[in-house]
Structures are given as structure tokens and as C-alpha cells.
N, C-alpha and C positions, 0 to 999 in steps of 0.2 A: 455528660460528654456526646461529643451530638456522634451521631453512627455513622459508620464506613459510609455507605453512600450517600450520606451530605457530605463526607470531609471530601469525597471521592469525586462528586460534583464542585463544592468547593474551587477544588485542583485544577479540575481538568473544564468546569464549563469556563467558570472565568481567563481560565491560559487563551483554551479557541476565542474564544468572544473579541479578546487582547488582540488577538494575531488573525480574526477575519473568517471564521468561518463561521455559516450561519442556519439556524436552522432544522428540522430532523432530519433524518437519512433521505435520499432522495430529492431534497433541498440542496445538495450543496455541488457549487458549481467545481467544473472537472474539464480542462480544456490540456493538450500537451502537442508540442510543436517536434516534427520530424525535421531533418534535413533532408534539401533539398530533394539528395537522391533514393530517401527513403519514407518519404511521406505517407501514411498509409490511409487508403482509397477504403473508402465507406466501410470501415471499423467501425466495433463497438466504444458503444461507453459510457458509464454512470451519468443518469440519469441528474440536471442540476437546473437552477431557478435561473432567472436573469438577476445581476448583480452581484454576481461572485467577485471579492475583490484581488487584486492584480498581486504580480510577483513580482523583487527589485530585484535588481541588480546592479554592480558594481565593478569598478576596476579595478585592477590590482592597485593597493595602496596599505599600507600602513595601518597595522594595527587599531581600531577605533575611529578611521573617517565611515561616514556612515554613505550607506548606495542610494543608487538613484532609484525612483521607479521602474517595474518590471510587470508581468501579464497574473502571474499565480498564487494561487491564498500559498503563504509562507506555512501559516501550525499546519495547515490538510497536507502541504508536500511535503513537510520530514514526518510528518507521521504516513504518508501516503509510499513515500520511497523508502520507509525502512519497514515497509509491512505494518504486518502482526507485532513483531517484536517490541516497535515503541509506543503502540496502541496498549501495549500489557504494562510496559514504564509505568505509563503516565495513569494505566489503573491502579496500578501494584504503588504508583508516591499515595493516591487518592486515602488506600485504603485504613484501616485502623484494628488495631487488633492482634497480640503478640500470636494464639489459637493460630490466628491467620496467617502470618508469618512465617508460624515455624511450620505449617501445614504447606506453602506453598514453596516456602528454602526445600525444602526433600522434594518437590516435582522436577525443579530443574538441575537439571543433566549437567554436572561438572569432567570437562576435558582436558587432559594435559595437550600442549600445546610446544612449550617450549624445549624440550629437547627432540624436538625433531623436524626442524626448522633449518640447525645449526646453524655457526657463527659467524656467517657471510652477510651480515643485514647492513639495509642504510645508517647510519648514521640520527640519532636524533636530535634533529632539530632546534626544535622547539617542544621541550619536557613538558609543561604546561600544558598543552596541547594531548589530544585525544585520538587515535586515527581505529574508526572500529568497522574490522568487517561482516555484511550483514550478507547471509546465507541463505535464500530457499530452496533448502534442499528434497531431490526428487529421490530419494533412497528409496531404494525395490524393495529394504529389507523388511521383515515384521508385520503390520498392518498396510505400509505401505506396496505389501508385493502384488497386487491386484494390477497396480499399474503400468505390470511393463515385467515382460519373461525373456528368459537369455538377452539379456543388459547385466551392464557394470554397476557390481552392488549398491556403488551411492555416483549421485552426478551434483553436482549443482543446476537448479534453473534457474537461481536470482543473481547477481552478486553484486555488490555497494559497498563503494565508501565512505561511513561517516565520517567528517571532519568537524572537530568543536572545537573551537579558538581555545585558546589558552584565559585569557578574558570571560570566552562563556559569556558576550558578546555578539556573537556572531557563529552559523555553521552551511555548513555545506552538505549535499548529498551527490556523490558522482558513481555513475551508472556503469559499467562495466558490459557490457554485451558477451552471453556467452557464447557466439561465435568470433570472437576478438579472434583473430591466430595469434596468438603470444608463443615465445619458444617459452616449452615448459623444462625445471630445474632437474636435475634428480634429483630423486627423493625417496624416503624412505618408504616399502607399500604395506609394512607392518610385521609383514610373515617371514623376514629374515634376509628380503632382497630390496637390492635398492632398484633402482628404474632409471632407464639411460635416459641423458638431455635430449628435447624431443623438441618439435614443432606442433604446435596442435592449433586443437580452440583452447581458449581458456577453461572452461569447466572440466575439459578430459583432468585436471591436475588436484579437483575434488574424489575424481574416481580412482585415479591414483592413488594417493593418503589412504583412501576410504577401500582401499582392495579388501582388508579384512575384514569392512565392516563398521572398523573403527573412525566417530566421528571428530575425537582429535586428531588423526593422521591425517586425515580429509582435509580439516580448517587448513592445518601446518604448510601441507604441501600446497594447498591454494593458496596462502599468506606468502610462504616460499616466493612463488608464481610472479601474486603484483606485487614486491617485494623487486625482485628483479627486474620487473618489467617497467617502473614506475619511479622505484627509490625511493618511495617514501615510506616512513617502517609504519607499521601496524601494529597496535597497543592489544587490541581485544579482540573477540570476535561473538557475533551471536550467531543460531541457526534456529527454522523451522521449518519442519517438517509436511510431506503434504497432508498425514493422518490430522495433523495440527492443525492445519488452517482451516480444514474441513471443521473440526469439530467448534471451532471459534464463532467459526458464521453461521453456523446450526445453533450455538448458543445463543442467536442475536436473531433468530428465526430468518436468515436467508438477507439477503443483500439486492437492494431493487438495482437491474443497470435496462439497458436504449441499446439497442441495437440497431445500427439502419438498413440493417442486411440479416439473413436469417442467417445462422452458426448452424451447420454442420460438419462437424469435424470429427474422421475417421481415424485418427491417432489419439488426437486430445477430449475426444467423445463428447463435448457437448451439443446439443438436441434442442436450438432456441429458434423461435421463431423472428422476425422482425419484429422491434418492436419495442414497449417497454413489460418486465415482468420482476418479478423477484426469483433468485435464483440461490440454494442451498445446496448442500451435499457437493454430491457428483459435477452437478451442473456448473455450480461454484467456481467448484476446483476445473472444471474442461471452459470453462471461459476464462479464465484470467494465464491457462495453458496453451491457449487455441493459437494456432501462430499458420498453416498453411493457409486456413479458407478462409482466412480474414485481411484485406487490403491488399501487400505490397508482398507479405507471405516472411518477412524481415522479421530480426530480433528483437530488431528497433521496433517498431510496431506492435509487440508484443509488451515491451516494458512500457509504451502509455498505455496499454491496456489495464496491466494490473496499477500500477500509480493509482489510477483512478479509483478502481474496484476497492485498494486500500483506504485509500479515504474514504470512500463510502462509510467502509471497516470502522475507522478513526471512529467517525462522524455519529454513526449507530449506535458504537457502546457507548458514549458521551450522551445520548437521549433516550438509550431503552436502559441500564444496565439501572434501576431505580429503586429495588429491593437488597437485603444483605443476599437473599436465596440469590439470585440472579447475577451480581456482581460476582457471587462464589463459584458459582458456575463457569463461568466463563473466563474469572483467572484460572482456575482450576483448570482446564483444561488448556487454557492458554502455554500455563506453566508446563502442562506433561508437556506440551510441543518443542520446548524451547534446550536448547544446547549452548553451552559459552565458556570460553578456560577458567580457567579457577580461578584468576580473581576477580573474574566480576559473576561469580556464579552463586546466589540469592538474593535474596529480596533487598539487604542492603545494600551491596554496591549497586544493584537492579533499580534501585531507587533513589542514591546518589546522580544515577547516567540521566535519570527520568528529571532531577531539581534540575539539572544544566541544563536541558532542552527547554523544561518550563523558561525561566528566563529571559532567553533570547525574545526580541526585539522581532515585531514583521518584516522590518522593511531587511534583518541581516540574517535570514535562510535562503536560498538558494541549491536548485536540485538542478544538475550537469549530467548528459551523458558523453563520456570521453570522445571527444572530437575522432570521425571516423568515414572511414570511405569502404565503399565497396571493394573489396579484395581480388575483384578478374579487374581490375585498371591497373592492378600488377602483375596476377599470373588469369590470363586471359580463361584458362580452363576452369577456375576457380567458382560458382558461383554463388558458393554458398555464404562464405565467411566474410567480414569485414579486417580492414586493416586500422589502426591509430593514425591520426594526423598529426604528423608534425610538419613546425614545430610547433605547433601549439597543445599538442600530447603533452609536450617535455615544459612548456609553458604553466600549465595547468596543473601537475604534478609534484614542481619547483615551488609554483604558488602554496601550496600547501604544508608542502614539508617545510616553508619557512613561514608556515602560518602566517600568507598574507591572503587576503579575497581576492579572487578573480573574476575577472571582467568576461560574464556570458559573450557578450556582444562582440566581444573582439575573436572571445575562442571558435564561434562558430560562422564569422563573416566571411572569413577568408576560404578562395575553393581552395580543395585540395589540389596537395605536388607528387601528384602515384611514383612510386619509384619507377616504372618502369618508365616515364620522362625523362629522368633524371641520367645524362651522360655519366661517366665519371671513369677517370683517369688516374688509376693509382701507383705511386710512388713509393716504392721502397726506401725507406729512411733510416732500417736498423742498422744494417749490414750483415747482417746474419740472410743469406741465402733461404727465400721459399714466403717468407714474410708474406710479401705483396701479393702473392699468388694464392693463401692463405686466405687476405681478406677480398682480395675477388671474388673467389670461391664463393665466399659469406653474401656478399653483393649479392652476385648473380643471384643467387638462393632467395634474397628478399626482392626477385624484382628486380632489380640496378639492372641499367646497360653498362657492360665495362669493355672501354676500349681497350686494354692491352697495361701491361706495367713496365715500370724502369726502374732502375738501378739509381738513391740519390744519397745525400746522407742528412740526415733529419734530429734536432734534439727534442722532440715532440713532436705525436701526432697534428696536423695541421690540418684544414681544408680552406683552399684556394677557385678563387672565381674569377673568369672575366666578363667585360661589362654587359650587364641582360640576365647573370642568370642570378643574381643576391637569392631570390627567394627558394632556388635547388637548392640551393647553400647552403639555405637555412635550415631546409626539412634534410638535408642529408647529417650535416652537423647537429643540428639537436637528439637525431635518432642513434648519435654513439653513446656507447655507455655512461662513457668520460665526457659527458660535451664540450668538442673546438668552437672558440669564436670564426665564422668565416671569415676571409678575406680576402678582400678588391685586390689582382695580381694584374698587372696591362701583360708582363709574361706567360699568364695563364695559358695554355692550350683553348684555342679556338672550340668553343660549342659544347665544354664538357667542363666539368667541375671539377675537383683533381681532389685526391686525400691522398696525403704523405703517409705513411704509417711509420710510427717513431717506435722508442724503446715502450715498452708497457702495451700497447696496443691494444683500446677498451673491447673493443666488437662492438655488433651491433645490437640496441632491443630488438626484444619481437621477432 
């Protein structure tokens, strides 16, 4: 029978070669695009050689239709974006030996989440597809306590949603920046209390649910928040923490990175000179966590560095793990850092997930960051957070909910229409006093300019607009929790989009 590493290489090497990854670590090409308003300036990157394969994109279209070519290595990207978690999955898929399965099974932490999410969840519009929340946790508990004092026990450093199509022929990974300003619903804190609904950074949901240090509660509140802000049903979650990340890097003897500038960050603590060098341990962790001292200081820029680093990590795992001892050391370190929901906990379900990813062709994998813009365009005093861009964010999540591929070019090409630039007239069509005022208050809080309200009668909530304000109307209509179809109205108030609040007005997302 072939040895474990032989099987591992047969699976991983053929998959990576088929999907465009080339050469040993340090020879993988990694590039990332930033939105124009968040482009990184002089940031670090993982070294690569010329000749890397290209990303492919495609429009929203029925399942099974092939995409056209774009610029990034698909297999590398899928591993990069889901980080160490999916690098581990491919390694697990290639291991052999019942003894190894038993040992690794015991490492993986199972967390209950179903009874903590609640019943108000989006419908599952495509039962065969899978939506998996991948969390990079910066918990300060246990071995992670050294990374911060007087901080909330648990926080999410990285959030991504992996969508695997029902036909297993394509997959998308959507990055949700931690600075996304969203509505966080009421969550079970795990200590007998329930939090009040609030608006804050999306990563705060992990902290609220993880008040007592319970990873299941943290994941449940995060899932609840994502579902209510996107309308997308989440099926599973995977989480990797700081210490586990460090252990995996160290098991590979470090990762080579190249930075165009020196990185000395007093918060993340990397101490790196400009140029190429191999980082491990604290320096590796600091590199992927660095934010304020590189580029424009945004979370968007940090996402790009994390993607590049994790792509190189996956490539080096393929290149280095040539002996049973090395392979076991890596997998033992990796699985000790993994926490999943109860249905995904264990080598068998993780192997099944990995196998579904292995078969996805190169041109049917895509990376996206939810379309966004600086929130200061809505609230001038907020220079730290971002707003999701509508209607593009709605288009993205609706397509995934229906298991349809998305057009990355279309999502990223459109200029944002900030809420602050949209003047809204609110009409009360419910016949109940105060409904328009409540809606107007919510709109103002989100940054919209509200001109006033008036009574009327309507059977449903509608959005109408005069000539010239179609894009503004689409942006507002898509942000409603139950999106309306905007229509042009020659009688509409000039210079304003009209929101008529009907019975059962759903309110806004985010």
C-alpha cells in the first residue's frame, strides 16, 4: 500500500498542478486587486516568480456555464482565502491509516451552534449547495492571552464565506472585511443574558457570542449577523486561532515573504526590513495581522496580504511534507487549532468537504470581497469603517443564495452610490401613525438625507424615482430587507427618491 505522504502527494500535487500552482514555496505568484479607494500603497507581498496562472471570472448565469479568464491562480486562491483550514483539508484527504484518523479526530473541537442561532433564518434556496463560514479567530484566551490585554475575550480577525455549488463544479469565496459596519442582532451571550441589537463592526458579533469564551456561541452570533445582513443561509463553520496558525507555519519551517518597505508595527509587532525573508512564529503572525504601518492602513489591504501568505503556506505544505513524520506534525498542529460545528467535526466530514473542492476546475473558482466603500462618505466623522455597496452587495448574496455564479467585473466596476448622496422622501402608506417617522429615523442613522414624510395609502412598500435618479433608487431598494423593485414615476418629487412605507415594512440591512 502507498505510504501516507505518497497518497498525500498524489492528491494534492495533481490538484495543484491541474489548477495552476507551480513550483516550491517562494515561487508562487500572488497578486491582488484593491478597490480604487482602498488600494494598498507599498504593502508587503509573498514572493513569486513570473508566469503565474490567471484568475477567471464570469457573469451571473445558470449553473454549469463556464467562466471567462481573468488573473489569479484559482487553486492557490481557494487555499489562500480559506487559509490554513483548507490547506489542512487537502492534507487530510491525502492521509492514510486508521490510527491517524483516530488521532486527528480527537484533535478537532466540535461546537454546538444550532440552538444558539434562533429560528429567524433565511430559507435554504439551494439545499445541495454549501455555505461555510471560515473564521480566523484572534481569541485572547489560553495560549493566545499574550496577544492583548483588557480586550474582549474572543474576536474574529478574518471572516470569509465559502460557497460550494450544488453540482460541485464551481465555488466562490467572499471576504467580509472586519470593519464592515452592519446591524448586529440580539445574541445569546452564554452567561444567561442576551445582547441588545446594535450597529457596529461585523467582527464584534464574534465577541458578543463568545463572551464566556465559547467558540460555538461566538460562531452562532456571527452566523446570525451574516445571515440577517446578507439573506444567505450558512450551513457550517470552521475556525482557526492565532496559536494554531503559528504552529502550522513553524511546522513548515517558516514562509518566505517579500516586502517593498520595512514593517515595524507597534500593534501587530512584526519587525521586518524591506526585501525577502523567511518568517515564522511571532513574525509570521505579525505579518498577516499588520494593518496600520503598511499601505493605507485599511482592513482591505490586510486581506490581500493574508491571502498571499496563506497561498504560499498551502504551496509549501505541498512541497515540504515528504515524510510521514513531517506530515503528521503538520496535521497534528493544524487540527488542534480547528473548531467546527458538530456536523463538520471529524476527519471523515472534513475529507468529504476537501474532496468536493479538489474536483473543482481552475476556471470555476473565484475570490471576491463584498463590494464596499469608506463609511465616511455616509458619516464624515467615521474614518475607520466601511459600508457595503448597494445594489452590488445584494446582487452578490442573492446570486449565491440561488446557487448562481457572479460577475466579478460587474460587481466591482460600478461606482458606489453612498447613502449620504441619496435624498429620500418617506410616505406613510400603512395608515398607522408614526410608521414613516420610524423609517425616516432609521434612514438618517444609515446616512441618508431625509426631506420629510407624509401620509398616503399603499398595499406594499415601494420605491419610486423621477428621471435621472435610477441608480440612487436601485441602491436604496436593494438595501431593504425585503428588496423592492424601483420604478420611475413622472409624478415623483423632483430630486428625491420616494420610499412609501407599506404594511410589514422590512427595514434596512446594515
